[in-house]
PAZAPA-4460 file (N, C-alpha, C; in steps of 0.05 Angstrom, whole numbers, plus 32768, in hexadecimal, padded with zeros to 4 digits):
% residues 103
    n_x    n_y    n_z   ca_x   ca_y   ca_z    c_x    c_y    c_z   seq   type   mol
   7F44   8001   811B   7F3C   7FF3   8102   7F4C   7FFE   80EB     1      X     A
   7F57   7FEC   80DB   7F67   7FF3   80C4   7F55   7FF1   80AC     2      X     A
   7F52   8007   809D   7F40   8008   8086   7F48   7FF3   8072     3      X     A
   7F34   7FE4   8069   7F39   7FD0   8054   7F3B   7FB4   805E     4      X     A
   7F46   7FB0   8076   7F4B   7F95   807F   7F31   7F85   8085     5      X     A
   7F1B   7F93   808A   7F02   7F85   808F   7EF5   7F7B   8076     6      X     A
   7F02   7F80   805F   7EF6   7F78   8045   7F02   7F5E   803A     7      X     A
   7F13   7F50   8049   7F1E   7F37   8040   7F3B   7F3A   8038     8      X     A
   7F45   7F26   8028   7F61   7F25   8020   7F68   7F3B   800C     9      X     A
   7F55   7F45   7FFD   7F5B   7F5A   7FE9   7F4B   7F73   7FEF    10      X     A
   7F57   7F8A   7FEC   7F49   7FA3   7FED   7F58   7FB8   7FDE    11      X     A
   7F4B   7FCE   7FD7   7F57   7FE3   7FC7   7F57   7FFD   7FD7    12      X     A
   7F6D   800C   7FD4   7F6F   8026   7FE1   7F75   803B   7FCB    13      X     A
   7F69   8052   7FCF   7F6E   8069   7FBE   7F83   807A   7FCD    14      X     A
   7F9A   807F   7FC0   7FAF   808E   7FCE   7FB8   80A6   7FBD    15      X     A
   7FBD   80BC   7FCB   7FC5   80D5   7FBE   7FE4   80D7   7FBB    16      X     A
   7FEF   80C5   7FAC   800C   80C4   7FA7   8012   80BF   7F8A    17      X     A
   8029   80C9   7F81   8032   80C1   7F66   8041   80A7   7F6A    18      X     A
   8046   8099   7F54   8054   8080   7F54   8070   8084   7F60    19      X     A
   807D   809A   7F59   8098   80A0   7F63   8098   80A4   7F81    20      X     A
   8084   80B3   7F8B   8082   80B7   7FA8   807C   809D   7FB7    21      X     A
   806A   808D   7FAB   8063   8074   7FB8   807C   8062   7FBB    22      X     A
   808C   8060   7FA6   80A4   804F   7FA7   80B9   805A   7FBA    23      X     A
   80BB   8074   7FBC   80CE   8080   7FCE   80C8   8079   7FEB    24      X     A
   80AE   8078   7FF3   80A6   8073   800E   80A5   8055   8014    25      X     A
   80A2   8045   7FFF   809D   8028   8002   80B1   8019   8015    26      X     A
   80CB   801D   8014   80DD   800E   8026   80D6   8012   8043    27      X     A
   80CF   802A   804C   80C8   802E   8068   80AC   8023   806E    28      X     A
   809B   8023   805A   807F   8019   805E   807E   7FFB   8062    29      X     A
   8090   7FEC   8056   808F   7FCF   8058   809F   7FC5   8070    30      X     A
   80AB   7FD7   807F   80BA   7FCF   8097   80CF   7FBB   8091    31      X     A
   80D0   7FA5   80A0   80E5   7F91   809C   80DF   7F7C   8087    32      X     A
   80C8   7F7E   8079   80C1   7F6A   8066   80D1   7F6D   804C    33      X     A
   80D9   7F57   8041   80E7   7F57   8026   80D2   7F5E   8011    34      X     A
   80DA   7F6E   7FFE   80C7   7F75   7FE8   80D6   7F78   7FCE    35      X     A
   80C7   7F76   7FB9   80D3   7F7A   7F9E   80BD   7F88   7F8D    36      X     A
   80C7   7F99   7F7A   80B6   7FA7   7F68   80B6   7F9A   7F4D    37      X     A
   809F   7F94   7F43   809C   7F87   7F28   808A   7F98   7F18    38      X     A
   8095   7FAD   7F0C   8084   7FC0   7EFC   8072   7FCF   7F0F    39      X     A
   8058   7FCE   7F0B   8045   7FDB   7F1C   803A   7FC9   7F32    40      X     A
   804A   7FB5   7F39   8042   7FA3   7F4E   8059   7FA2   7F62    41      X     A
   8052   7FA1   7F7C   8065   7F9D   7F91   805E   7F83   7F9F    42      X     A
   8071   7F72   7FA3   806D   7F58   7FB0   807C   7F59   7FCB    43      X     A
   806E   7F55   7FE0   807A   7F56   7FFB   8078   7F3A   8007    44      X     A
   808E   7F2F   8010   808F   7F14   801B   808C   7F16   8039    45      X     A
   807A   7F05   8044   8075   7F04   8061   808B   7EF5   806F    46      X     A
   8088   7EF4   8089   809D   7EE7   809A   809C   7EC9   8097    47      X     A
   8085   7EBE   8091   8082   7EA1   808E   8080   7E99   8070    48      X     A
   8088   7E81   806A   8086   7E77   804F   8069   7E78   8045    49      X     A
   8065   7E81   802D   804A   7E83   8022   803B   7E9D   8028    50      X     A
   8046   7EAD   803A   8039   7EC7   803F   8043   7EDB   802B    51      X     A
   8030   7EE8   801F   8037   7EFC   800A   8021   7F12   8009    52      X     A
   802A   7F2A   8004   8018   7F40   7FFF   8020   7F4C   7FE4    53      X     A
   800C   7F4E   7FD3   8010   7F5A   7FB9   8002   7F75   7FB8    54      X     A
   8010   7F89   7FAF   8005   7FA4   7FAB   8005   7FA9   7F8D    55      X     A
   7FED   7FAC   7F82   7FEB   7FB3   7F65   7FE6   7FD1   7F64    56      X     A
   7FF7   7FE0   7F56   7FF6   7FFD   7F55   7FEA   8006   7F3A    57      X     A
   7FD7   8017   7F3C   7FCB   8022   7F23   7FCB   8040   7F25    58      X     A
   7FDA   804D   7F14   7FDB   806A   7F14   7FC2   8075   7F06    59      X     A
   7FB5   8088   7F13   7F9C   8094   7F09   7FA2   80B1   7F02    60      X     A
   7F90   80BD   7EF3   7F94   80DA   7EEC   7F95   80EB   7F06    61      X     A
   7FA6   8100   7F05   7FA7   8112   7F1D   7F8B   811D   7F22    62      X     A
   7F87   8123   7F3C   7F6F   8131   7F44   7F76   814F   7F42    63      X     A
   7F63   815F   7F3A   7F69   817B   7F38   7F53   818A   7F47    64      X     A
   7F5D   819C   7F59   7F4B   81AD   7F69   7F55   81C9   7F63    65      X     A
   7F47   81D8   7F53   7F50   81F3   7F4B   7F6B   81EF   7F3C    66      X     A
   7F7F   81FD   7F46   7F9A   81FB   7F3A   7FAB   81E5   7F46    67      X     A
   7FA1   81D7   7F5A   7FB0   81C3   7F68   7FAB   81A8   7F5A    68      X     A
   7FC2   819A   7F55   7FC0   817F   7F49   7FCB   816B   7F5E    69      X     A
   7FBC   8156   7F63   7FC4   8142   7F77   7FC7   8127   7F69    70      X     A
   7FDE   811B   7F6C   7FE2   8100   7F60   7FCE   80ED   7F6C    71      X     A
   7FC9   80D8   7F5D   7FB3   80C6   7F66   7FBA   80AA   7F5C    72      X     A
   7FB8   8096   7F6D   7FBC   807B   7F65   7FAA   8068   7F75    73      X     A
   7FA6   8051   7F6A   7F97   803C   7F77   7FAB   8026   7F7E    74      X     A
   7FA8   801C   7F97   7FBA   8006   7FA0   7FA8   7FEF   7FA9    75      X     A
   7FAB   7FD8   7F9C   7F9C   7FC0   7FA3   7FAE   7FAF   7FB4    76      X     A
   7FA5   7FA9   7FCC   7FB3   7F98   7FDF   7FA8   7F7C   7FDD    77      X     A
   7FB9   7F68   7FDB   7FB1   7F4C   7FDB   7FC2   7F3C   7FEE    78      X     A
   7FB7   7F37   8006   7FC6   7F28   801A   7FC1   7F0A   8016    79      X     A
   7FD7   7EFA   8017   7FD5   7EDD   8015   7FE2   7ED0   802D    80      X     A
   7FD3   7EC2   803C   7FDC   7EB2   8053   7FE8   7EC3   806A    81      X     A
   7FE0   7EDC   806D   7FE8   7EED   8083   7FD3   7EEB   8099    82      X     A
   7FDA   7EE4   80B2   7FC7   7EE5   80C8   7FBC   7F02   80CB    83      X     A
   7FA4   7F04   80D4   7F97   7F1F   80D6   7FA7   7F32   80E7    84      X     A
   7FB2   7F29   80FE   7FC2   7F3C   810E   7FDB   7F46   8100    85      X     A
   7FE7   7F34   80F1   7FFF   7F3C   80E2   7FF7   7F50   80CC    86      X     A
   7FE0   7F4C   80BF   7FD6   7F5F   80AB   7FD2   7F7A   80B8    87      X     A
   7FC5   7F7A   80CF   7FC0   7F94   80DD   7FD9   7FA2   80E4    88      X     A
   7FED   7F93   80EF   8006   7F9F   80F6   8014   7FAB   80DE    89      X     A
   8014   7F9C   80C8   8020   7FA6   80AF   8013   7FC0   80A6    90      X     A
   7FF8   7FC0   80A6   7FE9   7FD7   809B   7FEC   7FF0   80AD    91      X     A
   7FEF   7FEC   80C7   7FF4   8003   80D9   800E   8010   80D1    92      X     A
   8023   8001   80CD   803D   800C   80C5   803C   8018   80A9    93      X     A
   802E   800B   8097   802B   8015   807B   801D   802F   807B    94      X     A
   8006   8031   808A   7FF7   8049   808B   8007   8060   8098    95      X     A
   8016   805A   80AC   8026   806E   80B9   803B   807A   80A6    96      X     A
   8047   8068   8096   805B   8071   8083   804F   8083   806D    97      X     A
   8037   807E   8065   802B   808D   804F   8019   80A4   8059    98      X     A
   8017   80A7   8073   8007   80BD   807E   8014   80D8   8077    99      X     A
   8004   80EA   806D   800E   8105   8067   800A   8116   8080   100      X     A
   801D   8128   8083   801B   813B   809A   8006   8150   8095   101      X     A
   7FFF   815E   80A9   7FEB   8173   80A6   7FE2   817C   80C1   102      X     A
   7FD1   818F   80C1   7FC7   8197   80DB   7FC4   81B4   80DC   103      X     A
***
């Protein structure tokens, strides 16, 4: 199950990245899809005509835990005309690209 996809065409994710970090990872996260950045919006074109994913990026105040500051942003996903399986496949790759190491 990919978090958010069960909520319809639009959903919001809270991500622990700065805008700079997000944009640095973005090319690998979108895989082979064409994309363009329009300010705080990323538009990703699907394989078929009319398929589009819009990411609206909203930078939020850093979270602070003691002396540690963690960047924080909200990402709104808006899928248009993407079949559910294609959405899932996209999100698996997206999540893998933004997954932080640890253990």
